[in-house]
TIROKOL-627460 format. One record per residue: residue in one letter; x, y, z of N, C-alpha, C in turn. Coordinates in steps of 0.02 Angstrom, whole numbers, plus 50000, padded with zeros to 5 digits. Atoms other than C-alpha are relative to their C-alpha. Last residue first. Layout:
AXYZXYZXYZ/...
This chain:
X500515003250043496194829850559499994992450011/X499864999650072497214836150707499464996349962/X500145006150038496634839450885500145001149926/X499385003850003497494853250982499914993649961/X499554997050048496104865550946500684996449997/X500275000150068494824854351030500515002449949/X500055006950024495824850651189499794999949927/X499315002450007496354868551219499994992949971/X499714996950060494564873851187500704997549987/X500315003150058493864861351314500315002749936/X499745006850005495094866951447499734996549939/X499314999650023494654884951413500314993149991/X500024998850072492804880851428500715000449971/X500175006450032493084873251601500025000849924/X499435004549990493974888951659499884993349965/X499464997850045492624900151584500604995350005/X500205002050067491224890351670500565001749950/X499945007250005492104891851837499844997549930/X499295001749996492364910351814500114992549994/X499694998350064490574912751755500744998050000/X500225004850050489874903351904500355001349933/X499675006449983490934913652024499814994749949/X499324999750026490364929151931500414993950019/X500005000350073488534924551960500724999849973/X500115006950018488784920852145500044999149924/X499405003749980489544937952169499944992749980/X499464998850047488154946052067500644996150018/X499675006450011486734937952164500625000749956/X499855003049935486114954052242500374993449992/X499394997149971486274962652071500194996550065/X500094993749963484964951151994500665002150032/X500195001149930485454937851868499945006750034/X499504998249952485424942051684499754998650071/X499994993049979484254932351571500535001350053/X500614996150010485284926351481499414996050027/X500635003450017486974919451534499435005049992/X500524997749954488604929451522499334996949982/X500165005549955489894919051431499445001850048/X500395005050037489964930951282499804994150044/X500654997050015490484945251397499554994949965/X500475001249945491854933951467499315003149987/X500174993349973492714933851296499474999050054/X500694998849979493444916551266499915007050030/X500024999849927495134917751178499285001550022/X499505004749973495454912650997500034999950076/X500085006550033493954920250908500474994850029/X500615003249975493844934851029499894993149970/X499925001149928495654939350994499404996450029/X499605006049990495404936650807500124998650074/X500395005950019493974949250801500394993650015/X500535000849950494944962450897499594993649986/X499695002449938496484959850786499484998850055/X499925007250007495434961550627500284997150065/X499365002350028494924978750684500014992549995/X499684994550036493314988350720500654997949966/X499314998649981492224973550770500295005649957/X499505004350029490354974950732500705001850025/X500005006249963488994982550840500544995149977/X499864998449930489255000450783500044993750043/X499284999149990489394994350604500195001650072/X499884993449969487614987650609500745000850016/X500114995150053487504972850489500145007150026/X500554995349985488294961450619499945005149943/X500444999250058489414948550535499395004450016/X499614998450060490894949350656499575001349939/X499824992949996489744950150807500385002249937/X500614996050009488964933550755500165007550002/X500195000350071490674925450732499395004549987/X499504996050035491194931250906499855000149925/X500184993049988489564924550978500505004749965/X500584998450042489884907550897499825007450008/X499734999950068491604906650978499455002149951/X499634993750006490834911151147500305000949930/X500464994450004489544897251127500375006649990/X500214997149936490844883951090499555006149991/X499824992949995490874875450917499745002750067/X499354999649968490804856250934500225007250012/X500054999849927488934856750900500675000550036/X499435003949978489224861150716500045000350076/X499785003950058487624867150636500574995350018/X500555004350021486724873150793500184995749940/X500045005749954488374879650861499454995249980/X499525004950025488574890750708499994993750043/X499475001949953486984899650761500454994749971/X500085007149984486024905650610500574997950045/X499385003949992485944924750604499834992950022/X499835001249930484254931350548500624995550003/X499575005649984483834939050380500134999550075/X500415005949987482334950250354500414994050021/X500324999349934483374965950372499584993950018/X499525001949948484454960150226499685000350070/X499905007350004482974960750108500474997650054/X500605003149972482544978350169500054992449998/X499915000249928484324983650134499414996750034/X500104993649967484054979049952500124999150075/X499874994650047484474965449827499935006950031/X500144993249976484584950149937500215005249949/X500594997350034484504933549843499855007250021/X499834998950070486274928049889499425003049961/X499614993950005485874930650074500175001549927/X500444994550018484504917450060500395006649990/X499954998750071485854904050059499575005949977/X500305004850046485984904950247500085002149927/X500704998150010486314920150357499654995449950/X500314997849937487954914050434499275002249993/X499964992749994488424904150276499615002450061/X500634996450012488774885450278500135007550005/X500155001150072490274873650273499325003049982/X500675002950008490194874550464499844997849929/X500205004349944491944878450529499344996449989/X499475004949988492714885350369499804995050054/X500045005250051491054893650326500534994650011/X500625003949988490964903450489499984994149952/X499855004049940492774909050465499404995450017/X499565005450020492344914750288500164995350059/X500405004550042490874924850351500414994049978/X500445003749954491954932350490499564995049962/X499595004849963493284936950362499584995950047/X499825005550046491994944950246500414994750036/X500615003750016491244955350388500164994049956/X500145004249941492994959950445499374995949989/X499585006050005493394965950269499884995350059/X500265004050055491914977750277500404993749990/X500565004049973492474983650449499664995849945/X499745006249970494124988950371499444995650026/X499295000449989493235001750263500214993250028/X499865001949931491355002450288500744999150016/X499375003750003491165012350126500194998250072/X499514998849947489335017250123500634996149985/X499524995050023488305018249963500525001750052/X500244993449980486835009550046500485005549978/X500634998750035487184993349952499745007050015/X499834997550067488984993950014499385001749960/X499954992749997488284992550191500205002949932/X500604996950028487764974650147500035007750001/X500374996149951489584969250183499395003349966/X499904992849997490154956950052499545003450050/X499454998449955490334938050077500105007650009/X499985004549942488764930549999500505002250053/X500554999049953488494945449885500054995850063/X500495005350012490204944949802499485000150055/X499985006249964491324960349795499444995249981/X499395003750008490974978149745499954993450038/X499715002549938489184984149735500634996049985/X500475001849947488844993749576500364997750061/X499915006949980490144992949439499504997950054/X500335004550046489495008649357500064992750020/X500685001449977489955018849510499664994949955/X500285003550058491795018149474499314997650018/X500265006649985492295031249601499694996849938/X500724999649991493295045549525499744993050015/X500425003650046495145044549554499275001550013/X499714999250066496525055049632499574996749946/X500194993450026495465057349789500295001249931/X500675000250030495585038549816499815006749970/X499924998850071497455040049844499335000049965/X499454995350011497425042250032500155001349927/X500124993449971496385026650061500615004449988/X499424997449965496705012349941499855007050025/X500054992849991495165002349891500605002450041/X499664997049943495444984749825499935007649999/X500474995749965494114978149707500325003950057/X500454996350044495214970349573499545004850035/X499954993049979496644965349689499495004449963/X500344995250043496444946349684500025007050029/X499744999250068497614932649746499695005549959/X500534996050031497534930249935500255002249931/X499844994050038498784916549976499355003349976/X500574996050023498714902750109500255006149961/X499804993050010499914888650151499445003749965/X500524995249980498984873050209500255007249997/X499894998549929500564862250197499525005450025/X499765005549959500414862750006500125002450072/X499435003650028499444877449936500184994150045/X499695004449950497724884649973500544995949966/X499705006250025497234899249861500334996250058/X499515002549952496034912649922500254993249975/X499414995750002495084923049795500534998050051/X499695000550066493784909549760500625004249993/X499605006250008493444908049947500354999549932/X500465005750009492904926349961500434993849987/X499725006149971493714942950009499484994549996/X500285005850035493084956249890500324993550024/X500694999150024493264973149978499714994049963/X500075004750055495164971849999499335000549965/X500555004449980495414987650101499854995449941/X500385003050054497094996550083499464995450029/X500604995950011497895008550206499594997649941/X499844995550055499564999350188499395004149980/X499404996349981499404991350360500225004849945/X500204994449957497624986650311500605004250022/X500344994950040498224975950166499875006250042/X499484997350044499474966550275499705005449954/X499634994849963498094964750405500565003049959/X500414993949998497044955650276500365005650036/X499994997250068498434943050244499605006549998/X499354996750009498654940450431500065003149931/X500014993749962496774936950446500665003749993/X500404995350040496874924050306499975006750035/X499604998150058498294915550400499635004949955/X499474995549978497324915550564500425002449942/X500304993449987495794908150478500535005050022/X500164997050065496834893750409499725007050009/X499364998050029497564890350582499895003149931/X499824993649971495804890550656500675002449973/X500454994750022495234877050536500225006850027/X499834998450069496734865750565499595005949974/X499324997350001496504866250753500195002249930/X500004993149977494614864050740500695003349997/X499944999249928494874848250637499985007350020/X499305000049980494214847750460500035001350075/X499814995949943492514842850394500744999550018/X500464998949943492744846750252499674993350019/X499735001849935494244841250147499525001150059/X499605006149996493724840349966500144997850071/X500395005550027492294852849959500374993450007/X500495001949949493274864250075499574994249976/X499645003549947494734864449952499524997550053/X499895006950024493574868849808500364995850054/X500655003250008492934884149903500074992749977/X500265002349936494694888449964499324996649993/X500364994849963495404889549789499684997050062/X500714999650018496654876449732499675005250044/X500455002349947498554876249728499285000249975/X500295006550017499984878149605499584997150056/X500185003649939500254896849635499664993449982/X500455005650015501164905849493499894995950064/X499705006549988501904922449546499484994649987/X499995001849930501024936949464500374993450009/X499795006849980501214945549296499984999250076/X499495000149949500324960549220500114992950023/X500075005849956499384964049060500485000950058/X500184998349931499164977648928499874993550039/X500715000449983500084973548768499895001550073/X500374998050060501744976348680499254999750012/X500625003750015502724976148842499695002749935/X500584996250024504524981648863499414995449984/X499944998550071505684970848967499375003549976/X499314998450015506034968749152500125000749924/X499815000950070504274968949220500725002249989/X499784993950033504114967249409500204998549927/X499345000650030503144951849464500175006449962/X500004997250068501684954749582500714999849973/X499504995050018501744943149733499905002249927/X499645001750062500184934049796500465005849981/X500294996450057499734938349976500424998649939/X500695002450009500014927250129499645003649943/X499965006950024501914928850131499314997149987/X500215005049951501614947450143500074993049970/X499455004849989502224963150056499804995350057/X500175004549944500754972849986500554994850006/X499884996649935501404987349880499924995250059/X499284999549989501584976949719500175003250067/X499715006549982499764971849729500745000450016/X500265001949934499144989649733500324993550023/X499674996049949500264994449588499794998150070/X499305002049998499684980049478500375003850054/X499945006549965497864983049521500734998050008/X499894998749929498065001349469500074993550041/X499304998049991498284996249288500165001050074/X499595005950014496634986849293500735001650011/X500045004449942495785001649377500434993849991/X499634997149944496405013649245500004995550061/X499285000550016495815002049107500425002850057/X499795007049992494094999849187500754999449988/X500005001449928493885018649205500234992850014/X499394997149970494425021549024500034998750075/X500204997749934493105009448957500625002650037/X500134992850004493425007848770499815003150067/X499454996950037494264990648775499915007649994/X499904993349969493084984948912500535004049963/X500664997049989492334969348828500065007250026/X500134995250053494114966048767499305003050006/X500475002450051494434957848935499875005449948/X500674997149998496004962849029499554997349944/X500124996050059497474950649040499295002950003/X500694997450000498194942949197499915004949943/X500084993850038499764932449171499275002050000/X500704999150019500184919349304499955006849965/X500374994649969502024915249304499274999649981/X500724999850015503194900749266499665005650040/X500424999149941505084902649259499265000349978/X500435005849990505934895549106499615000250065/X499835002849934507264909349120499634993550015/X499304999149983507314915148938500194996350064/X499575004150045505684908148871500735000750016/X499504995550028504714914749022500494995949958/X499305001649984503294902449047500465005149965/X499504998750053501454906749053500694998250025/X499365002449974499924900949152500505000749942/X499635005350035498494911749092500614997950041/X499405001849963497144922349176500334994149965/X499775006850015495794931449079500654998950038/X499295001150008494794946849130500144992749984/X499584994349980493094955249147500754998949989/X500174994350042491844943849056500465006050015/X500654997249982492704928949135499875005949953/X500264995050047494134917249097499325002450024/X500654997149981495254906649209499795005149947/X500195002049932496794895649197499295002150017/X500444995149969497164896149011499774997350067/X500725001649999498644885248967499615005950028/X500055007249987500514884948936499274997850001/X500605002149964500624902148854499994992450007/X500385005050038502404906748806499414997550042/X500345004749956503124922948876499574995249957/X499545004849971504444932248775499694995250049/X499444996649967503394947648742500484995150035/X500104992849991501844937248701500595002850040/X499474996549964501934919448635499855007550001/X499884993250023500544907448585500525003550043/X499474999750050500764889048627500135007049974/X499405003849984499114886848717500505000249943/X500105007349998497864900248669500674996750013/X499415004350008497794918948700499814992650004/X500125006049960496294930348671500574995149985/X500545004350024497084945648591499874994450049/X499785006050037498124957848694499404996149973/X500225006249969497324974648738500274994149960/X500615003150024498374988948669499814993850041/X499885006750026499634998748772499354996949977/X500165005349953499175016948787500184993249968/X500515004950020500035030248684499894995050056/X500594997050031500945046548719499454995049984/X500324994949958502285041748845499325002049972/X500215003349939502775025448760499645004950046/X500625003850012502765034448594499754996750063/X500564995350004504035046948658499354996449990/X500114997449933505215033248715499415004950000/X500375005049962505015024348548499855002550070/X500704999050013505535040348457499574995150039/X500275003950055507215038748540499265001449992/X500735000249998508125051448647499754996549938/X500294999050066509965048348677499254999350005/X500075006050042510395049848860499745001949931/X500685002650000510985066548931499964993749957/X500285000950067512785070948974499314996850007/X499444999250047513755077449124499784999049928/X500165003850061512205080149229500555001349950/X499744997050061512895085849398499844995549942/X500055004150061511955081949559500265003949941/X499774996250058512175088249738500054995349940/X499885004950054511195081349886500165004149938/X500004997650069511215091550047500154994249952/X500025005250052510785088550229500015003249932/X499784997650065511155098750385500024994349950/X499695005450039510255096550551500165002749930/X500465005450019509905113250634500394994349969/X500225002949937510775127550724499534994149988/X500625003950006511805132950574499834996850066/X500325001049935513135145350629499314996549994/X500544995149997513625151350454499584999250063/X499684993449990515275142150479499485005650003/X499744999949931514235126250501500335006750016/X500584999249956513275130050341500225000250073/X500224993050005514925132750247499405001350045/X499504995949965515615115950308499785007450001/X500115001349929514025106950253500475004450042/X500644997049982514155115150082499854999150074/X499904992849992516015111050071499355003650019/X499604998949940515695092650103500095007450013/X500445001349943514315092549973500375001250066/X500454994349993515485100749847499534999150059/X499624994549971516825087549877499565006250011/X499845001949931515575073549847500375005750035/X500594998449959514905082449693500114998050073/X500495005549999516645082049618499425002050045/X499845005449953517505098849594499484994349993/X499835005850041517545112149459500234994250043/X499305002049997516655124549575500134993849956/X499684998850065514975131449520500724997749998/X500275004850049513975124149665500355000549933/X499845006849981515075133149792499774994949948/X499285001150006515015149849704500194992850015/X499825000050071513135149249679500744998549991/X500255006350028512845144349860500194999449926/X499535005249979513975158749915499784993149974/X499374999050038512975171049810500504994650018/X500105002450068511355163849879500635000849958/X500294995050045511955166350058499944997149930/X499514998450052512245150950165499675005049953/X499384997549969511385148450332500565001149950/X500134994149959509565146050282500635003350027/X500144994150040510055134650137499865006350041/X499484998050046510945121750244499835006749968/X499384999349961509905118650400500595001849957/X499924993049979508415122250289500615001150043/X500454998249945508635105350204500145007150022/X499724998849933509485103150036499465001850050/X500565001249955509255097149857500275000750071/X499875000649928510525104649738499344999050036/X500584999449956510495102449549500224999050072/X499845002349932511855105449420499405001450045/X500434997749944511465106249235500284997350065/X499634995849953512985102249126499555003350053/X499345002449981511915095148984500355005250043/X499454998150045510165101848986500654997050026/X499335000649973508545095349061500505002349947/X499495002950044506825101449012500684999850035/X499574995250035505525104449146500514996449958/X499625003850050504075095949238500395005149959/X499804996550061503385103249399500394995349954/X499715004450051502435097449553500205004149939/X499754996050055501995105949716500354995349951/X499315000850023501015093549821500155005149945/X499944995350055499455096349925500735000349979/X499354996850011499195080850033499975004649939/X499914999050071497515075550103500635004249989/X500165006350033497385067850276500025000649924/X500725000350013498335082750346499864993449965/X500354994649963500045085750424499254999449993/X500275002549936500825069050374499615005250038/X500265006850010501925076550237499794997350068/X499515005249986502105094950277499684993349986/X500115006650031501255111150230500554995350022/X500715000250018501025127850319499834993549965/X500175003550061502685126350410499255000249988/X500255006749989503045139450542499794997049933/X500465002550051504095155050542499744993250021/X500365005949977505015165650670499494998049946/X499565005749995506405177850620499654993750026/X499354999250032505245192550653500444994050015/X499624994549971503585185950709500645000749960/X500424997949945502225174450641500325005850038/X499654996549946502955171350469499505002050054/X500324993649984502185158150355500365003150059/X499914997349933503045143550270499605006550007/X500684999949973502815132250120500035002150073/X500085002149931504455136950039499275000550022/X500214994649955504405137949850499914997350070/X500565001149954505365126149738499845006350039/X500575002850036506445129049584499384999350044/X500375004149952507695140849666499364997549965/X500724998949997508775146849522499694995450052/X500335004449951510675148649523499275002050005/X500564996849966511425156349365499664995050046/X499754996049943513155150849308499465003850037/X499654994150028512445144649142500205005050054/X499945000650073511275132949237500305006549973/X499464995750024511285129849425500094998749926/X499695001750064509605122849479500545005149985/X499704994650040509035123149660500264997149934/X499645002550058507845111549755500245006049960/X499984996550065507305116449930500354995949946/X499385002150032506735109850099499995003149930/X499504994850010505365121050164500694997449985/X499634997549943503795110250152500525005349982/X500454998149944503095099150014500455002550056/X499744995949945503925096549844499455001650050/X500575000149953503835084549698500245003450063/X499914999749928505055087549555499334999950036/X500634999349964505185081949376500155000950074/X499935000349928506605082649250499335001450032/X500444996249956506455078449067500194999250073/X499754993150002507695073048932499585004550044/X499914997550067507445054548968500315006950000/X500235005250046506895052649148500055002749929/X499734998950066507645062149295499814994249956/X499985005950044506615062649455500275002149932/X499844998550070506875075249596500044993549961/X499775005650041506085073949768500105002249928/X499854997450067505865087249903500324994349960/X499765004750050505025082050065500115003649934/X499994996950066504605090450229500254994949950/X499364999050033504175079250375499915004249937/X500014994750050502825076150504500695000849970/X499525001950052502465060550607499955005249944/X500245002350064501585067250761500574998449953/X499565005150028501645073650938499734997749932/X499384996750021500865090050991500504995049971/X500094996950065499125082250996500645003249973/X499814993049997499645070851139499975003149931/X500544996649965498665054651132500145007550005/X499814996249941499855048151000499385003150031/X499865004949947499235034450883500205003650065/X500595000649958498455048550781500084994450052/X500024994449953500175052750713499424999350049/X499535001749946500275035350636500005005650052/X500335004849955498695039650539500464997950057/X500564996549967499465055350464499664995250050/X499714995949946501085046050425499455003450040/X499685004749953500165032550325500295003950059/X500525002749957499045045650246500284995250051/X500284994749957500555055150183499474997250047/X499524998949945501415039450118499725005250049/X500035005949956499865035050015500475000850060/X500654999849965499745052649945499934994250048/X499954995149946501605052249906499355000750039/X499585002649947501445036149807500025004850059/X500325005949970499975041749702500404997650061/X500574997749960500705059049671499654994250035/X499774996449941502365051749616499435002250045/X499665004649954501625038749500500205003550064/X500515004349970500405050849420500314995350051/X500434996049955501745064049393499484995650034/X499634998349939503015051649325499555003750049/X499534994550007501745044949200500365001150066/X500184993849966500965027849223500535005349988/X500344995650047501295014549090499755006550033/X499534996850046502635006149197499665004649949/X500045002850068501405002749337500445003849951/X500594997750036502025009149507500004997249929/X500505005350003503284998249598499375002249962/X499805004950051504735009949560499544994049996/X500014996750066503875024149653500174995049945/X500665000350031503505012149796499965003649933/X500245006850014505295008449846499375000249958/X499535003250045506095025649831499824992849985/X500044996950067504555033949904500464996349952/X500605002450035504445021450049499955003149930/X499955007150016506245024250105499404997649959/X499475001250048506195043150095500024992749978/X500164996650063504505045450179500524998449947/X500555003750033504845032450314499855003049932/X499735006350025506535040450353499464995849966/X499574998750058505795057950365500274993549970/X500394997850058504365052250476500435001149939/X500355005850028505435042050595499625002049937/X499505004450030506605056850621499664994049967/X499744997550063505165068850645500494995349967/X499895006250037504265059050779500275001849932/X499745005249956504315072850911500044993149968/X500515005350002503215084550807500204993950041/X500514998549950504315099250860499464994750001/X499775001849933505765091150766499475001350053/X500174994349958504895091450597500144998350073/X500515001549949505825078350496499885006050045/X499804997049936506795085550349499444998950050/X500564998749955506695075450188500275002550067/X499794997449935507865074750038499385001350041/X500484997349951507585064349881500345002450064/X499594997149947508375058649719499535003550049/X500354995949951507615047849581500465001950058/X499624999549938508265040449419499635004650049/X499464995349993507145035149275500374999550066/X500054996349936505465026549287500565005050011/X500704998049987505095019149113499935004150064/X500334996650056506875018449043499315002750020/X499674993650010507785014449205499645004149946/X500224995849944506535000749243500305007049994/X500704998350011506864993549070499735004650054/X500084995350056508754994449085499275002149989/X500425003250050508804986649261499855004849942/X499575003250049510254994949351499594996849944/X500125007150016509135006949445500474997449946/X499755000350069509925023149508499924992849977/X500075006550032508975026849669500205000649927/X500114999850072509375040949788499924993049974/X499805006150034509415044749974499875000949925/X499884998950071509165058250104500234993549968/X499875006350036508505059250281500105001749927/X500024999750073508475073250409500094993049971/X500685001750022508035070450593499915001049924/X500094997850069509845069650648499324997749976/X500295004950046509815068350837499945003049931/X499825006849978510875077250968499784994749950/X500535003749967510815094050881500234992950018/X499974998649928512335105150844499474996050039/X499804993149983512555097450671500025000850075/X500434997249948511575081250651500165007350015/X499725000449932512395076550487499545003650049/X500494998249949511895072750307500324999250069/X499725000049932512935071750148499455002150048/X500384996549949512425067549969500344999250068/X499795001849933513305063249807499545003550050/X500474998349947512975063449621500274997750067/X499615000449938513995063549462499535002350055/X500104995349945512975059649308500524999050055/X499334999949970513135051649136499965005450054/X499734993749975511335047549095500734998950020/X500044998449929511075031648999500205007250012/X500714998849983510665027848816499915001750073/X500234993850032512475030048762499295001650018/X500195001050069513055017148889499705006449972/X500675002850011513895022949049499854999349926/
């Protein structure tokens, strides 16, 4: 390897042992990209799925795979500790929520996790559970981690901490100096519980390759009558990278705000083609990479907030949030591959127009085209929700329409990520997030409606796509208090666009209910009622008496059948 790289020997082995299923997982990441290697380093991980939870294998594999992907997607100016804690908190909540899909309380997605990161001349570990990390230095074996276990009887213990066990994760973290010839061992309890410490020291100290040592560790655990899955990852640091003063400066200083850019200016190898957007909070430029000639959108923070630490942290977090969302309906964040001299991030360039301008050009549009647009926006929102993120500022200006009616959500400035929120203080100075016309009024009361807030915005957008109006009229923009909102009344979409069926209108109305108990809980529920007539919405008012219930349901069934035929006809029509 080059002089600025680690020279390491590393290997890992994992097997089911006497069990039918291997619920352990292990992997590593040695990035080839020089810049990514410099700012994030190398990472190694072992996880042991809790077998009694009955989804242990899935939990360990999710934890390992997502950590190695999402750690490298965190902003390059974040420290190792901040990046690791952020990612693990998000993974923990993901597993915790998946556990609640089970009706049986004894089932769940639980796993231990021990991760090691090498960066520069420093090592870092993150640890939850009873897997272990050992250091062999100068022939002395040291256990770096502590087991999160409690004894209930002789030879019987239970885990007190695991990833996915609680909605908040308590992580053991440590930073320490690396030395040449250090050897590290990450292993599950199926290995360390069945090999004595003296034997571990002897095995790790052998003048063999790490692959051979891993094989011998597994063999020794089997001879020790291991009754569990066996996983180990062995690492030998043959030499450390050269340490430069620039590396230290990157850790100790923040990137400065770039100046206001104009056409032709260059920043870190990107040439500004034009300014796309400017506001009091940020600037957006179309830039071209001088090496590859690829075009990107560059988002730069406004100098109005140069001394606002909360704004800066939130701006940096936008990049990470965006990089986690993988969807064809969400703008892609571009990974940096060279050092930055200023604070900004890159996104794919989208040569389209915002939904508000698109509607001005093309409204009215056919029902079929309109519902297809709404479906794509809904899929984009679901991509956020699958990563425990709530957009909070869905509006036409944040939705780009491309050729062939392709849709992209483009803004992450107001996104709330559950599971990592405890790592930050709320930015109360910003007031209500989002835009008044499309934001849930519950934000005014200091409530976080979560997914239901996005549903309110989606239903408002859907209403506008079909009517070019707002469900509560223009007066909604003048509301400043809950009392103002209480005075508003829903305007039937059918009264504006007679082609809209009653059941469709009722679904829109339910989607924008101010009372969260009356609103949809998921995007899927809303979209089901928007695309399939809900018989509840077909019930006439006033209700018929019980004695006429059979006749009533016959009428409803007939009406529903006719309505379905009408819907099929309407949504099959093109512009």
